[in-house]
C-alpha positions as CSV (number, residue, x, y, z in Angstrom):
1,M,189.9,142.2,141.2
2,S,192.4,143.0,144.1
3,F,194.5,140.4,145.7
4,L,192.9,141.2,148.7
5,K,189.0,140.8,147.4
6,K,190.1,137.6,145.6
7,Y,191.8,136.1,148.9
8,L,188.8,137.1,150.9
9,K,186.3,136.1,148.9
10,G,183.6,134.2,150.5
11,W,184.5,134.7,153.6
12,Q,182.1,136.0,156.1
13,F,181.9,136.5,159.3
14,R,180.2,133.5,161.8
15,E,177.6,134.9,164.2
16,T,177.8,134.3,167.9
17,N,173.6,133.7,168.2
18,P,172.9,131.1,165.3
19,S,168.9,131.1,164.2
20,L,167.8,127.9,164.6
21,E,164.2,126.5,163.1
22,V,162.3,123.7,164.9
23,G,162.9,120.8,162.9
24,D,166.5,121.8,161.8
25,V,168.6,119.2,162.1
26,I,172.4,120.2,163.3
27,D,175.5,118.2,164.0
28,V,176.9,119.5,167.1
29,F,179.2,118.5,170.2
30,V,177.9,117.9,173.4
31,A,179.6,119.8,176.1
32,E,178.0,118.6,179.2
33,S,175.2,116.3,180.8
34,N,173.8,116.8,184.1
35,S,171.4,113.5,184.0
36,A,171.0,110.4,182.5
37,T,168.9,111.8,179.7
38,E,170.0,115.2,179.0
39,G,172.8,116.9,177.5
40,H,174.0,120.7,176.9
41,V,175.0,121.9,174.0
42,Y,176.5,125.3,173.2
43,I,176.8,127.3,169.8
44,G,178.1,131.0,170.3
45,D,175.9,132.3,173.1
46,T,173.5,129.9,172.2
47,H,172.3,127.1,174.4
48,L,170.3,124.1,173.4
49,I,169.2,120.9,175.9
50,V,169.0,117.8,174.0
51,E,166.7,115.0,175.1
52,G,168.2,111.3,174.6
53,A,172.0,112.8,175.0
54,G,173.3,111.0,178.7
55,P,177.0,111.4,180.0
56,E,178.3,109.2,176.9
57,T,177.5,111.6,174.6
58,V,179.9,114.4,176.4
59,E,182.5,115.3,174.0
60,R,181.1,113.7,171.3
61,Q,179.3,115.3,167.6
62,V,176.0,114.2,168.0
63,R,173.2,115.1,165.1
64,V,170.5,116.7,166.9
65,R,166.9,117.9,165.6
66,V,165.5,121.0,166.9
67,T,162.2,120.7,168.5
68,E,162.0,124.1,170.7
69,F,163.7,127.5,169.7
70,D,163.6,131.1,171.1
71,A,165.1,134.0,169.0
72,A,165.0,135.9,171.7
73,S,166.8,134.4,174.5
74,T,168.7,132.3,171.6
75,T,167.7,129.1,173.8
76,G,166.0,125.7,172.8
77,R,165.7,121.8,173.1
78,G,166.6,119.2,170.8
79,E,166.4,115.3,170.6
80,F,169.3,112.7,169.9
81,I,169.7,111.3,166.5
82,E,172.8,109.9,166.5
83,V,176.5,110.2,166.9
84,V,178.0,110.8,164.1
85,G,182.0,111.7,165.6
86,E,184.1,112.0,168.4
87,S,186.3,114.9,169.9
88,S,189.8,115.6,169.1
89,Y,190.5,115.6,172.8
90,T,189.3,112.0,173.2
91,S,192.2,109.6,173.4
């Protein structure tokens, strides 16, 4: 096996449109919140509206359960489960 093949073994490109299924539980960062009860998450070109993720979750890593997903438009909805981490941008 060449050095390059050995070095790159297991590497893969990340997709800009991940495929999600109803019931999937994912950890993501909330990008913004336009109301007291909804947050917006972007994973590449995919957009999820997260019920229960208000302004206090913006720039935090949260666990979300996917409740709806349309693969054609790469949009969906999810429900907030819990905060699992902080952003590296917060002080």
